[in-house]
N, C-alpha and C positions, 0 to 999 in steps of 0.2 A: 505491500499499496505505501504512495508515496505519501511526501508529507503534506502536501494540500488536503490531500483525499482525510488525513487522519488530521488535519485541524476539524477540517466541515462534518464529517463524521461526530468527530468531542462539541465542535458547538451545536450541532443538532440536540446531540443528548441534550447536553443542556438548556439550551433554551424549549424544551421538551418537560426539562424536570420542570423548572421553575413555572411552565405554564400551568403544569401541572399543582403547583404545588398552589400554584394561585385563584387557582380553583376550590383547594379545598379548605384555604384561610378564609373564604366569600362562605362559607358556610359555618350553622352553629355547631356547639357538639353534640347537640341532642338528631340531627338531624346526618346520620353516616348515608352521606352519596352513595349509587352506585359508579363503581368508578368506570365503566364501558364507553358511556358517553362522554364523561373526563377525558379518557386517553382519543377519541376520537377526536373531539376538538385540539387536543393537542397535539395531534396529529396532522390536520387541518391549516394551523400555525404553523408550526415548520414547517412542512411541505411549500404554504403561499409567499414565509420569509427567503425560505433561500430560493424560490423561482424566482423571487427579485431581488434576488441579492447580482451586484455586479460580476461580471467575469473575471477573471483572473488575469486574460486579457487588459482590461478596462483599468485593473489595478498601474500596470506596470506603463500605462503612456504616462508619458509626461506631462506637466504640465505647466503653461506657460499662464505666472500673475501678474505680468505688464504691473512692475514699479516704477515708481516715477520717480 
């Protein structure tokens, strides 16, 4: 696995866990949520975030600041 793919997998796992945790924290102690819908929501969030993430080629392009 390349370094970029390892980084991407790590970032996806972290975002997935953060999404699930934020949903669970919004639930009260008395109501134990069904985890299946939460997993589906978290998966959609991660897929959407990484579908819109700039490609590595975009990150390596020089940026002109044009300072005066």
